[in-house]
C-alpha positions in Angstrom: 37.6 31.5 -110.4 39.0 34.7 -109.0 37.0 38.0 -109.3 39.0 40.9 -110.4 38.4 44.4 -109.1 39.5 47.7 -110.6 38.7 51.4 -110.1 36.1 52.9 -112.4 36.1 56.6 -111.3 34.4 58.8 -108.8 30.7 59.5 -108.5 29.3 63.1 -108.3 29.5 62.7 -104.5 33.2 61.9 -104.7 32.9 58.2 -103.9 34.9 55.6 -105.7 33.1 53.2 -108.0 34.6 49.9 -109.0 34.4 47.3 -111.8 34.2 43.6 -110.9 35.0 41.0 -113.5 33.6 37.5 -113.2 35.0 34.8 -115.5 34.1 31.2 -116.0 36.1 28.3 -117.3 34.7 28.7 -120.8 36.2 32.1 -121.1 32.9 34.0 -120.8 33.2 37.1 -118.6 31.0 39.8 -117.1 32.1 43.3 -116.1 29.8 44.7 -113.5 30.1 48.0 -111.7 28.7 48.8 -108.3 27.5 52.1 -109.7 23.9 51.3 -110.6 24.7 47.6 -110.6 25.4 48.0 -114.3 26.5 45.1 -116.5 29.1 47.0 -118.5 30.3 44.1 -120.7 29.3 40.4 -121.4 31.9 38.5 -123.5 30.2 35.4 -124.9 31.6 32.8 -127.4 30.0 32.5 -130.8 29.6 29.2 -132.8 33.4 29.4 -133.7 34.4 30.0 -130.1 35.2 33.7 -130.7 34.4 36.0 -127.8 32.4 39.2 -128.5 30.9 41.7 -126.1 27.1 41.3 -126.6 25.8 44.2 -124.5 25.6 47.9 -125.4 27.1 50.3 -122.9 29.4 53.2 -122.1 33.0 52.7 -120.7 33.3 55.9 -118.8 31.5 56.4 -115.4 30.6 60.0 -116.1 28.5 58.9 -119.1 26.0 57.4 -116.7 25.4 60.6 -114.6 22.9 61.9 -117.1 19.5 60.3 -117.7 20.6 58.1 -120.6 19.1 54.9 -121.9 19.7 52.9 -118.6 22.3 50.6 -120.3 22.7 47.4 -118.3 21.5 48.9 -115.0 19.5 47.7 -112.0 16.1 49.5 -112.2 14.1 50.4 -109.1 12.3 51.0 -107.0 9.8 50.6 -109.7 10.8 49.6 -113.2 8.8 51.0 -116.1 6.1 53.6 -115.8 3.7 54.9 -113.1 0.9 57.0 -114.5 0.7 60.7 -113.4 3.7 60.2 -111.2 1.6 59.2 -108.2 -0.1 56.3 -106.5 -2.3 55.6 -103.5 -1.4 53.0 -100.9 -3.3 52.4 -97.7 -5.3 55.5 -98.3 -2.2 57.7 -98.6 -1.3 59.4 -101.9 2.4 59.3 -102.8 3.8 61.9 -105.2 6.7 60.8 -107.4 9.1 62.7 -109.8 7.8 63.3 -113.3 10.7 62.2 -115.6 8.7 60.9 -118.5 6.2 63.6 -119.4 3.5 63.5 -116.7 4.6 60.0 -115.6 7.4 58.4 -113.6 9.8 56.1 -115.4 12.3 53.6 -113.9 12.3 54.9 -110.4 12.3 58.7 -110.9 15.0 61.3 -111.0 17.6 59.2 -109.2 16.6 55.6 -109.4 18.7 52.6 -108.4 20.6 52.9 -111.7 22.2 56.2 -110.4 23.2 55.1 -106.8 26.4 53.5 -105.5 25.8 50.0 -104.2 27.8 48.2 -101.6 29.6 45.3 -103.3 30.7 41.9 -101.9 32.5 39.5 -104.2 31.7 35.8 -103.5 34.5 34.0 -105.2 33.4 30.4 -104.3 30.1 31.1 -106.2 31.6 33.3 -108.9 29.1 35.9 -107.8 28.9 39.6 -106.9 26.4 40.6 -104.1 25.2 44.2 -104.3 23.3 45.8 -101.4 21.5 49.2 -101.1 19.3 50.8 -98.5 16.6 53.0 -100.1 15.4 55.2 -97.3 11.8 56.1 -96.5 10.6 58.8 -98.9 13.4 58.4 -101.4 12.0 59.4 -104.8 8.6 59.6 -103.0 8.3 55.9 -102.2 7.4 54.8 -98.6 9.5 52.6 -96.4 13.1 51.9 -95.7 13.8 49.3 -98.3 16.8 47.0 -97.9 17.7 45.6 -101.3 20.1 42.8 -102.4 20.9 41.9 -106.0 23.2 39.0 -106.6 24.8 38.4 -110.0 26.2 34.9 -110.6 28.2 33.8 -113.7 27.6 30.0 -114.0 29.6 27.4 -115.7 26.9 26.9 -118.3 27.3 30.5 -119.6 24.4 32.0 -117.7 24.1 35.2 -115.8 21.8 34.5 -112.9 20.2 37.6 -111.1 18.7 37.1 -107.7 16.6 40.0 -106.4 15.8 40.2 -102.7 14.2 43.1 -100.7 12.5 43.8 -97.4 10.7 47.0 -96.3 9.6 48.3 -92.9 6.5 49.8 -94.5 4.1 48.7 -97.2 5.6 49.9 -100.5 5.9 49.3 -104.2 8.8 47.4 -105.8 9.5 46.2 -109.3 13.2 45.4 -109.9 14.7 44.5 -113.3 17.9 44.7 -115.3 18.0 46.9 -118.4 20.7 45.3 -120.5 20.6 45.8 -124.3 21.7 42.7 -126.2 23.1 42.4 -129.6 24.1 38.8 -130.1 26.3 39.6 -133.1 28.4 41.9 -130.9 27.6 45.3 -129.5 29.3 47.1 -132.4 27.8 45.1 -135.2 24.8 47.1 -136.3 21.1 46.4 -135.6 19.1 43.5 -134.2 16.4 43.5 -136.8 17.5 40.1 -138.1 17.5 38.5 -134.6 14.7 36.0 -134.2 12.7 36.3 -131.0 10.2 34.0 -129.2 8.2 35.2 -126.2 6.3 32.7 -124.1 3.1 34.8 -124.0 -0.3 34.6 -125.7 -1.2 38.2 -124.6 0.2 41.6 -123.9 -0.9 44.8 -122.2 -1.6 47.5 -124.9 -0.5 51.1 -124.2 -1.9 54.5 -124.8 0.1 57.0 -126.7 2.2 57.8 -123.6 3.3 54.2 -123.2 0.9 53.7 -120.2 -1.0 50.4 -120.2 -4.7 50.9 -120.7 -5.6 48.0 -118.3 -6.6 45.7 -121.1 -5.0 42.3 -121.6 -5.1 41.6 -125.3 -4.4 38.5 -127.3 -1.4 38.7 -129.6 -3.1 36.5 -132.2 -3.4 38.1 -135.5 -1.3 41.1 -134.5 2.4 42.2 -135.0 2.8 41.5 -131.3 2.7 37.7 -131.8 6.0 36.1 -130.9 4.6 32.8 -129.9 6.9 31.4 -132.6 10.3 32.7 -133.6 10.1 35.8 -135.7 12.6 38.3 -137.0 12.4 41.5 -135.0 12.2 43.6 -138.2 9.5 41.7 -140.0 6.5 43.7 -138.5 8.2 46.5 -136.7 7.2 49.2 -139.3 3.6 48.1 -139.5 0.9 50.8 -139.2 -0.4 49.2 -136.0 -1.3 51.6 -133.3 0.8 50.0 -130.6 3.9 50.1 -132.9 3.1 53.7 -133.9 2.8 54.8 -130.3 6.1 53.2 -129.3 8.0 53.7 -132.5 8.4 49.9 -132.5 8.3 47.3 -129.8 8.3 48.7 -126.3 5.6 46.7 -124.5 4.9 44.3 -121.7 4.0 40.7 -122.5 1.9 38.5 -120.1 4.1 35.5 -119.5 2.9 31.9 -119.2 4.9 31.2 -116.1 4.0 30.0 -112.6 6.2 32.4 -110.7 7.3 29.6 -108.4 10.6 28.8 -110.1 12.4 30.4 -113.1 10.7 29.3 -116.3 11.4 30.2 -119.9 10.1 33.7 -120.8 11.8 34.4 -124.1 14.5 33.2 -126.5 16.6 35.1 -129.0 18.5 33.5 -132.0 21.2 35.3 -134.0 22.0 33.1 -137.0 24.9 35.3 -138.0 26.9 34.5 -134.9 25.1 31.3 -133.9 24.5 32.8 -130.4 21.3 32.0 -128.6 20.0 33.8 -125.5 17.3 32.2 -123.3 15.6 34.2 -120.6 14.1 32.5 -117.5 12.2 34.3 -114.8 9.8 34.1 -111.8 8.3 37.5 -112.9 4.8 37.7 -114.4 5.8 40.0 -117.3 8.5 40.9 -119.7 9.2 44.2 -121.5 10.5 43.6 -125.0 12.1 46.8 -126.2 13.9 46.9 -129.5 16.0 50.0 -128.8 13.7 52.3 -130.8 14.8 55.5 -129.1 18.6 55.1 -129.4 19.7 58.1 -131.4 23.5 57.9 -131.8 23.8 61.2 -129.8 26.7 59.9 -127.6 29.8 57.9 -128.2 29.8 54.6 -126.3 32.2 51.7 -126.0 34.9 51.3 -128.6 33.9 54.7 -130.1 30.6 53.3 -131.3 27.5 55.4 -131.7 24.4 53.3 -131.2 21.5 54.0 -133.5 17.9 52.8 -133.1 17.5 49.1 -133.1 21.2 48.6 -132.1 20.2 46.3 -129.2 17.1 44.8 -127.6 16.0 44.5 -124.0 14.1 41.7 -122.3 13.2 43.3 -118.9 11.5 40.8 -116.6 9.0 42.7 -114.4 5.6 43.3 -112.8 3.4 45.0 -115.4 3.9 48.7 -115.9 1.4 50.9 -113.9 0.1 47.8 -112.1 -0.8 49.7 -109.0 -3.6 51.4 -111.0 -5.1 48.1 -112.3 -6.2 45.7 -109.6 -6.4 42.8 -112.1 -2.7 43.1 -112.8 -0.3 41.2 -110.6 0.2 43.3 -107.5 3.6 45.1 -107.0 2.8 45.9 -103.4 5.4 44.6 -100.9 4.0 44.3 -97.4 6.1 45.5 -94.4 8.4 42.7 -93.2 7.7 40.4 -96.2 10.4 39.4 -98.6 10.5 40.3 -102.2 12.3 37.4 -103.9 12.7 36.9 -107.7 15.2 35.4 -110.1 15.9 36.1 -113.7 18.5 34.1 -115.8 20.1 35.1 -119.1 21.6 31.9 -120.5 23.8 31.9 -123.6 24.5 29.0 -126.0 25.1 28.3 -129.7 23.1 26.8 -132.5 
């Protein structure tokens, strides 16, 4: 399949950004821009074979220049939150930008979602390879970090994301993709009737500022239990402290995966369209976010205003704030070693 390329507009620095369209033989397509590595559109067939765009997003480049909800973007250097916008590594304290109260969120002021990546289409693999050099000290993180993220659209209707990185100094790294999914179609309302299963018996509870306390808590007997399929909206309004703090689901689950090869982390079913989304990963955690903070303040694709719960995220990751909790999987990348992870979003029908 050929990969189409078209202009998307100019960045604040005056550089041209592009949209690359990957299409498979089933008619499924993915629009990806090299600005932020953002998945702009995913058109996926429903049970009748009708194609709909199942990810929330904007369709104008300038909409991404502000902070925004990170629609579809590559998140780095460190996805999620770091407490007090600082961390200590090898006896040296590193100060980060405070962009979430007193904390750092999703890489700081200008994370990987706000930079222009070098793009290389690989037509024989129906893939787009994106590379970026994050220089020593960028957003307060140590080390020159060479990053490569490869998106592949497969013939079995999966978007495979391969993450690779190497640093010349010890550093922190936690890359993810921040797509918001609505399997009925991005313009079809909320995801409260979507059924979700997460392959996890425990989660990391947060304090009122969405920072993990360090505890690993069983989901059993709580609204956080997605060990069996459950509608998103069933428990989301419960007076449970974790749901009150986050205004709904916005938490990290501790996955039952080995980390050696991509294994199932979560699954979503939309009975309305018949679409099914399976998530596979090598990462130890997954952030399930139900779009609680979407507030219809900006017009997005097709003139839509997204309200809360218009889309859900399943962000594969190291645990938030894991540098502060030694019993969490370590996000430290040693100099010269390779960071290598894979996440797969696979679509099918009931």
